[in-house]
C-alpha positions in Angstrom: -48.9 29.7 -290.0 -49.7 30.8 -286.5 -51.9 27.6 -286.1 -48.9 25.5 -287.1 -46.7 27.3 -284.6 -49.1 26.6 -281.8 -49.0 22.9 -282.7 -45.2 22.7 -282.6 -43.8 20.5 -279.9 -41.2 23.2 -279.1 -44.1 25.6 -278.3 -45.7 23.1 -276.0 -42.3 22.3 -274.3 -41.7 26.0 -273.7 -45.3 26.4 -272.5 -44.9 23.7 -269.9 -41.8 25.3 -268.5 -43.6 28.7 -268.4 -46.5 27.1 -266.5 -44.1 25.5 -264.0 -42.4 28.8 -263.3 -45.7 30.7 -263.0 -47.7 28.2 -261.0 -45.9 28.5 -257.7 -46.2 32.2 -257.8 -49.9 31.9 -258.6 -50.4 29.5 -255.7 -48.6 31.8 -253.3 -50.8 34.8 -254.4 -53.9 32.6 -253.9 -52.9 31.7 -250.4 -51.9 35.3 -249.7 -55.5 36.5 -250.5 -57.0 34.1 -248.0 -57.8 35.6 -244.5 -55.5 34.9 -241.6 -52.2 36.0 -240.1 -49.7 36.7 -242.9 -46.9 37.9 -240.7 -47.0 41.6 -241.5 -47.1 42.5 -237.8 -44.3 40.1 -236.9 -41.5 41.9 -234.9 -38.4 42.5 -236.9 -40.0 42.2 -240.4 -39.5 45.8 -241.4 -36.1 46.0 -239.8 -35.0 42.9 -241.8 -36.5 44.4 -245.0 -34.5 47.6 -244.4 -31.3 45.8 -243.8 -31.7 43.7 -247.0 -32.5 46.7 -249.1 -29.7 48.9 -247.6 -27.1 46.2 -247.9 -28.2 45.2 -251.4 -27.9 48.8 -252.6 -24.5 49.3 -251.0 -23.3 46.0 -252.5 -24.5 46.9 -255.9 -22.8 50.3 -255.7 -19.5 48.7 -254.7 -19.8 46.1 -257.5 -20.6 48.8 -260.0 -17.6 51.0 -259.0 -15.1 48.2 -259.2 -16.8 45.7 -261.5 -17.6 47.9 -264.5 -13.9 48.8 -265.1 -13.0 45.2 -264.6 -15.6 44.1 -267.1 -14.3 46.6 -269.6 -10.8 45.3 -269.2 -11.9 41.7 -269.5 -13.8 42.6 -272.7 -10.7 44.0 -274.3 -8.1 41.6 -273.0 -6.8 38.3 -274.2 -4.3 35.9 -272.9 -3.8 33.7 -269.8 -4.1 36.5 -267.2 -7.5 37.6 -268.5 -8.6 34.0 -268.7 -7.7 33.3 -265.1 -9.4 36.5 -263.9 -12.5 35.6 -265.9 -12.7 32.2 -264.2 -12.3 33.8 -260.8 -15.0 36.3 -261.5 -17.5 33.5 -262.3 -16.4 31.3 -259.3 -19.1 32.6 -256.9 -21.7 31.4 -259.4 -20.2 27.9 -259.3 -19.8 27.7 -255.5 -22.9 26.9 -253.4 -23.7 30.0 -251.3 -23.0 28.3 -248.0 -19.5 27.3 -249.3 -19.0 31.0 -250.3 -19.7 31.9 -246.7 -17.2 29.4 -245.5 -14.6 30.8 -247.9 -15.3 34.4 -246.7 -14.9 33.4 -243.1 -11.3 32.5 -243.9 -10.8 36.1 -245.1 -12.8 38.3 -242.7 -13.7 35.9 -239.8 -13.0 36.9 -236.2 -9.7 35.1 -236.0 -8.2 36.3 -239.3 -5.7 39.2 -239.5 -8.3 41.3 -241.4 -11.0 40.5 -238.9 -8.9 41.3 -235.9 -7.7 44.5 -237.5 -11.4 45.7 -237.8 -12.1 44.6 -234.2 -14.3 41.6 -235.3 -16.8 44.0 -236.8 -16.8 42.4 -240.3 -19.1 39.7 -239.2 -22.6 39.8 -237.5 -23.1 43.3 -238.8 -24.5 45.1 -241.8 -20.8 45.2 -243.0 -20.8 41.4 -243.0 -24.1 41.3 -244.9 -22.6 43.6 -247.5 -19.4 41.5 -247.8 -21.4 38.3 -248.3 -23.8 39.9 -250.8 -21.0 41.5 -252.8 -19.1 38.3 -253.1 -22.1 36.2 -254.3 -23.8 38.8 -256.5 -20.8 40.4 -258.3 -20.7 38.0 -261.2 -24.1 39.1 -262.4 -23.1 42.6 -263.1 -19.5 41.8 -264.3 -20.7 39.2 -266.7 -23.5 41.4 -268.1 -21.2 44.4 -268.4 -18.4 42.3 -270.0 -20.9 41.1 -272.7 -22.1 44.7 -273.2 -18.6 46.1 -273.6 -17.6 43.1 -275.8 -20.4 43.9 -278.2 -19.2 47.5 -278.9 -17.7 48.0 -282.3 -14.0 48.8 -281.8 -14.4 51.5 -284.5 -16.2 53.7 -281.9 -13.1 53.9 -279.7 -10.8 54.5 -282.7 -13.1 57.2 -283.9 -13.2 58.9 -280.6 -9.4 58.8 -280.3 -9.1 60.4 -283.8 -11.4 63.1 -282.7 -9.2 64.1 -279.8 -10.6 62.2 -276.8 -8.2 60.6 -274.3 -8.8 57.0 -273.0 -10.7 58.0 -269.8 -13.0 60.3 -271.8 -13.5 57.6 -274.4 -14.6 55.2 -271.7 -17.1 57.6 -270.1 -18.4 59.3 -273.3 -18.4 56.4 -275.6 -18.0 52.9 -274.2 -20.0 53.4 -271.0 -22.9 55.1 -272.8 -23.2 52.4 -275.4 -22.9 49.6 -272.8 -25.3 51.3 -270.4 -28.4 49.2 -271.2 -26.6 45.9 -270.6 -24.9 47.3 -267.5 -28.3 48.6 -266.2 -29.9 45.1 -266.6 -26.9 43.5 -264.9 -27.1 46.0 -262.0 -30.8 45.2 -261.4 -30.1 41.4 -261.4 -27.2 42.0 -259.1 -29.4 44.0 -256.7 -32.0 41.3 -256.7 -29.4 38.5 -256.2 -28.0 40.5 -253.3 -31.4 41.0 -251.8 -32.2 37.3 -251.8 -28.8 36.1 -250.6 -29.1 33.6 -247.7 -26.4 30.9 -247.6 -23.3 33.1 -247.3 -25.1 35.7 -245.2 -26.3 33.2 -242.6 -22.7 32.1 -242.0 -21.0 35.4 -242.1 -23.7 37.7 -240.6 -26.6 35.9 -238.9 -27.3 39.2 -237.1 -28.8 41.6 -238.0 -31.5 39.6 -239.8 -31.8 40.1 -243.5 -35.2 39.3 -245.2 -34.2 35.8 -246.2 -32.7 35.0 -242.8 -35.8 36.4 -241.1 -38.0 34.3 -243.3 -36.2 31.1 -242.4 -36.4 32.0 -238.7 -40.1 32.6 -238.9 -40.6 29.4 -240.8 -38.7 27.4 -238.2 -40.7 29.0 -235.3 -44.2 29.4 -236.6 -44.4 27.6 -240.0 -45.6 28.9 -243.3 -48.3 31.5 -242.4 -46.0 34.2 -241.0 -43.5 33.8 -243.9 -46.1 35.1 -246.3 -45.3 38.8 -245.5 -41.6 38.7 -246.2 -42.2 36.6 -249.3 -44.8 39.0 -250.6 -42.4 41.9 -250.0 -39.5 40.2 -251.8 -41.9 39.2 -254.7 -43.2 42.8 -255.0 -39.7 44.2 -255.1 -38.6 41.7 -257.8 -41.6 42.5 -260.0 -41.0 46.3 -259.6 -37.3 46.0 -260.4 -37.8 43.6 -263.4 -40.6 45.7 -264.8 -38.3 48.7 -264.5 -35.5 46.9 -266.3 -37.8 46.0 -269.2 -39.1 49.5 -269.8 -37.7 51.1 -272.9 -37.7 54.8 -272.2 -38.5 56.8 -275.3 -35.7 59.0 -276.6 -36.8 62.6 -276.7 -35.7 64.4 -279.9 -34.9 68.1 -279.5 -36.6 69.8 -282.4 -35.1 73.1 -281.4 -31.4 72.3 -282.0 -29.6 75.6 -282.1 -27.3 75.7 -285.0 -25.1 78.9 -285.2 -24.4 80.9 -288.4 -22.0 79.0 -290.6 -18.3 80.0 -290.7 -16.4 79.1 -293.9 -13.2 77.1 -293.3 -9.9 78.8 -293.7 -7.8 77.5 -296.6 -5.2 75.3 -295.0 -1.8 74.5 -296.4 -1.6 70.9 -297.8 -0.2 68.2 -295.5 2.4 65.9 -297.1 2.8 62.5 -295.5 5.9 60.3 -295.3 6.0 57.0 -293.5 8.0 53.8 -293.0 5.6 51.3 -291.4 6.5 47.8 -290.1 3.7 46.4 -288.0 2.3 43.0 -287.1 -1.4 42.4 -286.5 -2.0 38.8 -285.5 -0.2 36.8 -288.1 -0.3 39.6 -290.7 2.7 41.8 -291.3 2.6 45.1 -293.1 5.8 46.7 -294.4 5.1 49.9 -296.3 7.3 52.9 -296.9 6.6 56.0 -299.0 7.1 59.7 -299.2 4.1 61.4 -300.8 4.5 64.1 -303.4 0.8 65.0 -303.3 -1.6 65.8 -300.5 -4.3 63.6 -302.1 -3.2 59.9 -302.1 -5.0 56.6 -302.4 -3.9 53.2 -301.1 -5.3 50.6 -303.5 -5.4 46.9 -303.0 -7.5 43.8 -302.6 -9.2 42.7 -299.3 -6.6 41.6 -296.8 -3.8 43.6 -298.4 -3.2 45.7 -295.3 -4.9 48.9 -296.5 -6.9 49.5 -293.3 -3.9 48.5 -291.1 -1.9 51.1 -292.9 -4.5 53.8 -292.4 -4.8 52.9 -288.7 -1.1 53.2 -288.3 -1.0 56.6 -290.0 -3.8 57.7 -287.6 -1.8 56.6 -284.6 -4.4 53.9 -283.6 -1.7 51.1 -283.6 0.7 53.0 -281.2 4.2 54.2 -281.7 5.5 50.7 -282.5 3.9 50.8 -286.0 6.8 52.7 -287.5 7.8 56.2 -288.5 5.2 58.7 -289.6 5.7 62.4 -290.6 3.1 65.0 -291.4 5.1 67.5 -293.4 8.2 68.0 -291.2 6.5 67.0 -288.0 7.4 63.5 -286.7 4.2 62.2 -285.2 5.4 58.6 -284.7 5.2 58.8 -280.9 2.1 61.0 -280.7 -1.1 59.3 -279.6 -4.0 59.3 -282.0 -5.9 61.9 -280.0 -3.0 64.4 -280.6 -2.5 64.0 -284.3 -5.5 66.1 -285.5 -6.8 63.7 -288.1 -10.3 63.3 -289.4 -11.1 59.6 -289.6 -14.0 58.4 -291.7 -14.5 54.6 -291.2 -16.0 52.2 -293.7 -19.3 52.0 -291.9 -20.2 55.5 -290.7 -20.0 54.5 -287.0 -22.3 57.2 -285.7 -22.5 57.2 -282.0 -25.8 55.7 -280.7 -28.3 58.1 -279.0 -26.6 61.2 -280.4 -28.4 63.5 -282.8 -26.6 64.7 -286.0 -25.6 68.0 -284.4 -24.1 66.3 -281.4 -22.3 63.9 -283.7 -20.7 66.7 -285.7 -19.6 68.5 -282.5 -18.1 65.4 -280.9 -14.5 66.3 -281.5 -12.7 68.0 -278.7 -11.8 71.0 -280.8 -14.9 71.1 -282.9 -15.9 74.6 -284.0 -19.7 75.1 -284.0 -19.6 77.7 -286.8 -17.5 75.4 -288.9 -19.7 72.4 -288.1 -22.7 74.4 -289.3 -20.9 75.2 -292.5 -20.1 71.6 -293.2 -23.7 70.6 -292.4 -25.0 73.2 -294.9 -22.3 72.2 -297.5 -23.2 68.5 -297.2 -26.9 69.2 -297.3 -27.6 68.1 -293.7 -28.9 71.3 -292.1 -32.5 70.0 -292.0 -31.4 66.8 -290.3 -29.5 68.3 -287.3 -32.0 66.9 -284.7 -32.2 63.3 -286.2 -30.8 60.2 -284.6 -28.6 57.8 -286.6 -31.5 55.3 -287.0 -33.5 58.0 -288.8 -30.9 58.5 -291.5 -30.3 56.8 -294.8 -26.9 55.2 -295.6 -25.8 58.2 -297.7 -26.9 60.7 -295.0 -25.0 58.8 -292.3 -21.9 58.9 -294.4 -22.3 62.6 -294.9 -22.6 63.1 -291.2 -19.5 61.0 -290.6 -17.6 63.2 -293.1 -18.9 66.4 -291.5 -17.8 65.2 -288.1 -14.3 64.5 -289.4 -14.0 68.0 -290.9 -15.6 70.1 -288.1 -12.3 70.3 -286.0 -10.0 71.4 -288.8 -8.0 68.2 -289.2 -4.6 68.3 -290.8 -5.3 65.1 -292.6 -8.6 63.3 -293.6 -8.3 59.5 -293.5 -11.0 57.6 -295.4 -11.3 53.9 -294.9 -13.4 52.7 -297.9 -16.1 55.2 -296.9 -18.5 54.4 -299.8 -18.1 50.7 -300.3 -21.3 49.8 -298.4 -23.5 52.2 -300.3 -25.7 51.6 -303.3 -24.2 52.6 -306.6 -26.1 55.9 -307.2 -25.4 57.1 -303.7 -21.8 56.0 -303.9 -21.2 57.9 -307.1 -22.9 61.0 -305.7 -20.8 61.0 -302.6 -17.6 60.4 -304.5 -18.3 63.5 -306.6 -19.2 65.4 -303.4 -15.9 64.5 -301.8 -14.0 65.4 -305.0 -15.7 68.8 -305.0 -14.7 69.3 -301.3 -11.1 68.3 -302.1 -10.9 70.9 -304.8 -12.8 73.7 -303.1 -11.6 73.3 -299.5 -8.1 72.0 -300.3 -8.5 68.9 -298.2 -5.5 66.7 -297.6 -6.7 63.1 -297.8 -5.6 59.5 -297.7 -8.1 57.2 -299.2 -8.1 53.4 -298.7 -10.1 51.6 -301.4 -10.2 48.5 -303.6 -12.0 50.3 -306.4 -9.6 51.6 -309.1 -12.1 54.1 -310.4 -12.6 55.6 -306.9 -8.8 55.9 -306.5 -8.4 57.6 -309.8 -11.2 60.1 -309.1 -10.1 61.0 -305.5 -6.3 60.9 -305.6 -3.4 62.4 -307.5 -1.0 59.7 -306.2 -1.7 56.0 -306.1 0.0 53.3 -303.8 -0.8 49.8 -304.9 -0.3 47.2 -302.2 -0.9 43.5 -301.8 -0.1 41.0 -299.0 1.3 43.9 -296.8 3.9 45.1 -299.4 4.1 48.0 -301.8 3.9 46.9 -305.5 3.9 50.3 -307.1 3.6 54.0 -306.2 3.5 57.2 -308.2 1.3 59.8 -309.9 -2.1 58.6 -310.9 -1.6 58.9 -314.7 1.8 57.1 -314.6 0.5 54.2 -312.5 -2.6 53.6 -314.6 -0.7 54.1 -317.9 2.3 51.9 -317.1 1.4 49.3 -314.4 4.7 47.9 -313.0 3.6 44.2 -313.2 0.6 42.0 -314.3 -0.4 41.8 -310.6 -0.6 45.6 -310.4 -2.5 45.7 -313.7 -5.1 43.2 -312.3 -5.5 45.3 -309.1 -5.9 48.4 -311.2 -8.7 46.7 -313.1 -6.7 46.8 -316.3 -8.7 44.7 -318.8 -7.4 42.9 -321.9 -4.6 41.2 -320.0 -3.3 38.5 -322.4 -0.4 36.1 -323.1 2.0 36.5 -325.9 5.5 36.0 -327.2 8.1 38.5 -328.5 9.0 37.3 -332.0 11.3 40.1 -333.0 12.3 43.6 -331.8 9.1 45.6 -331.7 6.9 42.7 -332.6 4.5 40.7 -330.3 2.7 37.5 -331.3 -0.8 37.1 -330.0 -2.3 34.0 -331.5 -1.9 34.4 -335.3 -1.8 38.1 -335.0 1.5 40.0 -334.7 1.2 43.4 -333.0 3.6 46.2 -333.0 4.7 47.1 -329.5 7.6 48.5 -327.5 9.4 45.3 -326.6 12.4 47.2 -325.2 15.3 44.8 -324.6 13.3 41.6 -324.4 14.8 38.9 -326.6 12.9 37.1 -329.3 11.1 34.0 -327.8 10.4 35.7 -324.5 7.0 34.8 -323.1 5.1 37.9 -322.0 1.9 39.2 -320.6 0.5 42.3 -322.3 -2.5 44.6 -322.1 -4.1 47.5 -323.8 -6.8 49.7 -322.4 -10.3 49.3 -324.1 -10.5 53.1 -324.8 -7.2 52.9 -326.7 -8.4 50.4 -329.3 -10.3 51.8 -332.2 -12.6 49.8 -334.6 -12.0 51.3 -338.0 -12.1 50.0 -341.6 -8.6 51.2 -342.0 -7.3 49.3 -339.0 -4.1 47.3 -339.1 -5.4 44.1 -337.4 -8.3 41.9 -338.5 -10.7 40.7 -335.8 -14.1 39.2 -335.3 -16.9 40.8 -333.2 -18.1 38.3 -330.6 -20.4 40.7 -328.6 -21.6 44.2 -328.7 -23.5 45.9 -325.8 -24.9 49.4 -325.8 -24.7 50.7 -322.2 -26.6 53.9 -322.9 -23.7 56.4 -322.4 -21.1 54.2 -324.2 -20.8 50.9 -326.0 -18.6 47.9 -325.1 -17.6 45.6 -328.0 -15.8 42.3 -327.5 -13.6 41.2 -330.4 -11.3 38.2 -331.0 -7.9 38.3 -332.8 -7.4 35.5 -335.3 -6.3 32.4 -333.2 -5.7 34.7 -330.3 -7.2 36.4 -327.3 -10.4 38.3 -326.9 -10.1 42.1 -326.3 -12.7 44.5 -325.0 -13.2 47.8 -326.9 -15.0 50.8 -325.4 -16.3 53.6 -327.6 -19.0 56.2 -327.8 -21.6 54.0 -329.6 -21.9 50.5 -331.0 -23.0 51.7 -334.4 -24.0 48.7 -336.6 -21.6 46.3 -335.0 -23.1 42.8 -334.6 -22.0 39.5 -333.4 -20.0 37.5 -336.0 -19.1 40.6 -338.1 -15.5 41.0 -339.3 -13.8 44.2 -338.3 -10.3 45.8 -338.2 -8.6 47.3 -335.2 -6.2 50.2 -334.6 -3.9 49.5 -331.7 -1.1 52.1 -331.2 2.2 50.5 -330.3 2.5 53.0 -327.4 -0.8 51.7 -325.9 0.6 48.2 -325.5 2.1 47.4 -322.1 4.0 44.2 -321.6 5.9 42.3 -319.0 8.0 39.1 -319.0 5.6 36.3 -317.9 7.8 35.5 -314.9 7.2 39.0 -313.5 3.8 38.2 -312.3 2.7 34.9 -313.8 -0.4 34.4 -315.8 
């Protein structure tokens, strides 16, 4: 395969360009090695070198101080103003450097108001060199930093806010740290670009000489030989800086992380949540109101239903315009996210890069080390305190995320599909772990999920939503036993959803079979959708309804048997074991009338 790659025309095309780029440097080094005057003793060389290095360093520092915040704003902003600013930032790249010098003369030249105010000291001075270099080199850092900030997962900022950090702290402790490699590379390129700037500098500050201006003067006066020294200095600096930017410094792991003695959490009173949300995100609108009667609730719905939007609004991450939110009797609607004392667990654990487990768990502003140690021990993470995120499995990362959310005694734990990305065995284990913590520590939780089983396991109260609206809310048993509509039944994963017709009071026709059911006040002839849970159907020789077995599967811990009513729909039956049931066998079914739920077909369609 490698031989084939070497024969590829793309490889040869890339190789030709590499040779072209390397050959001039090689030719220069060959000439430099020959005997003769190379210009190292030329008057003014080291002064020019010092001016260039000093001015490039000052320019890079100025660009970093003002450009990094600008890059952060550009990465987060949309709209015409940000677009215009983005074009202006890149303009020095599009302008020839000489024209950049002309433009700068109109701003800081000797006859401009700004130039006169500074006594004509903004040109033909080191200050003039800095002004020219700053203008020409600034896009390199700003564009690199903008890309670095733009690549940061917004979940990190949300997470830091939910852990009590204000915007400025989030910028320095999260965004700047994550974007640092890109910013560092951009700063090095900026410094090199400033060091090599000629066109704008020669117009704005011919004196004192910078290294490029000095090189041109030497070339004009004495030809190529005496230009070898400044070129060699510039080349050496470029190699040193570029090698420095490409070095990946190893991360030192502290094996001696000092974890204090665990302190068991105090039992906290449950937090009841009430809200009336009306929020738009792009073209999507969420309208959701509810007053919870339990401190463990789940918001269940399909992808795109607005579940995560609702959770972010409850956490305060969408601002005060999202609607009214109360924790117990406290109206927190206008409280910023960092003041609400929530524990936010995102779908993907979102562990901060470069921070070991112990530092992750202590990241909240009010994190308690003793409590953090207790959660580490409880979640079986004590031996992993010194590990970095990349050294953890998916389940371990999610445990760390949960410990971090709990280490600052949150009033409310918000879980955004925290286990959906995990493998089934790990997911089941962590669900049970969370349920145990809910029961043992009395956690108040709001869970967002699309999994009906997960919602039933981890919540006492269920809210079913779709397309940004509430379909049904209530205690878990009531919602699962009596779905309000066929749409809710589908979202709850209710199987055996079938079509039928009411033929008489208390009688439902399903194909040729007539089932007894609670038809309430539905008139005969009404088309309905009906369902019955698989565990509420019993296969028994004394059953009331004849059926045919069309499949039987032994799942190890239970059996699933598919049956078909005469001329009617197929139903799924779940029981402890399949017994001697075989495909094609006749059987009889027991279906209690109270187990049949039905809706007029117009209520949700088929």
